[in-house]
C-alpha positions as CSV (number, residue, x, y, z in Angstrom):
1,X,0.5,66.6,-48.2
2,X,2.5,69.1,-50.3
3,X,1.6,71.0,-53.1
4,X,3.8,72.0,-55.7
5,X,4.4,76.5,-55.0
6,X,5.8,76.0,-58.7
7,X,2.7,74.3,-60.5
8,X,0.1,74.4,-58.6
9,X,-1.2,71.6,-61.0
10,X,1.3,68.8,-59.2
11,X,0.8,67.2,-55.4
12,X,2.5,64.8,-53.2
13,X,0.6,63.2,-50.8
14,X,2.6,60.8,-48.0
15,X,0.7,59.1,-45.1
16,X,1.3,56.7,-42.9
17,X,1.0,52.6,-43.3
18,X,-2.2,50.8,-42.0
19,X,-1.4,48.0,-40.0
20,X,-3.4,45.0,-42.3
21,X,-4.0,47.6,-44.5
22,X,-3.8,45.5,-48.8
23,X,-3.9,49.4,-50.2
24,X,-6.0,52.6,-49.6
25,X,-8.4,54.8,-51.8
26,X,-7.4,57.9,-52.7
27,X,-10.1,60.3,-52.4
28,X,-10.5,64.5,-53.5
29,X,-12.3,67.2,-54.6
30,X,-13.5,71.2,-54.3
31,X,-14.8,71.2,-50.9
32,X,-14.2,69.1,-47.5
33,X,-18.1,67.2,-48.4
34,X,-17.3,66.8,-52.6
35,X,-14.4,64.3,-52.8
36,X,-16.3,63.2,-56.2
37,X,-12.4,62.1,-57.6
38,X,-10.4,59.2,-56.2
39,X,-7.9,56.5,-57.0
40,X,-5.8,52.8,-55.7
41,X,-2.7,53.0,-54.4
42,X,-1.9,49.6,-53.6
43,X,2.4,48.5,-52.1
44,X,2.8,52.7,-51.8
45,X,2.2,55.2,-49.3
46,X,2.4,58.5,-51.2
47,X,1.8,59.1,-54.3
48,X,2.0,62.5,-56.5
49,X,-0.9,63.3,-58.7
50,X,-0.4,66.5,-61.8
51,X,-4.4,67.2,-62.2
52,X,-5.6,69.3,-60.2
53,X,-6.2,72.8,-61.7
54,X,-3.2,75.1,-60.2
55,X,-5.4,78.5,-58.1
56,X,-7.8,76.3,-56.5
57,X,-7.9,75.1,-52.9
58,X,-8.3,71.2,-53.3
59,X,-9.3,68.6,-49.5
60,X,-7.4,65.2,-50.3
61,X,-9.0,61.9,-47.9
62,X,-7.0,58.9,-47.8
63,X,-8.7,55.9,-47.1
64,X,-6.9,52.1,-45.8
65,X,-9.4,49.1,-47.2
66,X,-8.6,45.2,-46.6
67,X,-11.3,42.4,-47.1
68,X,-13.2,43.2,-43.4
69,X,-13.3,47.0,-44.4
70,X,-12.5,50.6,-44.9
71,X,-11.2,53.5,-42.5
72,X,-12.2,56.7,-43.6
73,X,-9.2,58.9,-42.9
74,X,-9.1,62.7,-42.3
75,X,-10.1,65.3,-44.8
76,X,-6.5,67.6,-45.0
77,X,-6.5,70.9,-47.7
78,X,-4.3,70.8,-50.3
79,X,-3.8,75.0,-51.4
């Protein structure tokens, strides 16, 4: 996770591919237990977002999924 120091609204997220994953659910929010926003990513292992509030710390988690279920990722800070 790399937040742009010149534009605090922008963050670039990259993760290792999960074997057998159909896609990824990227979740974010203002606290580790408040990841109320999400987007789905297919066919990529990265995401650039331009929707954060400048000066606000965020937390991000990337979950992998396929027909067998969801593997929850680790929550990390994007400050």
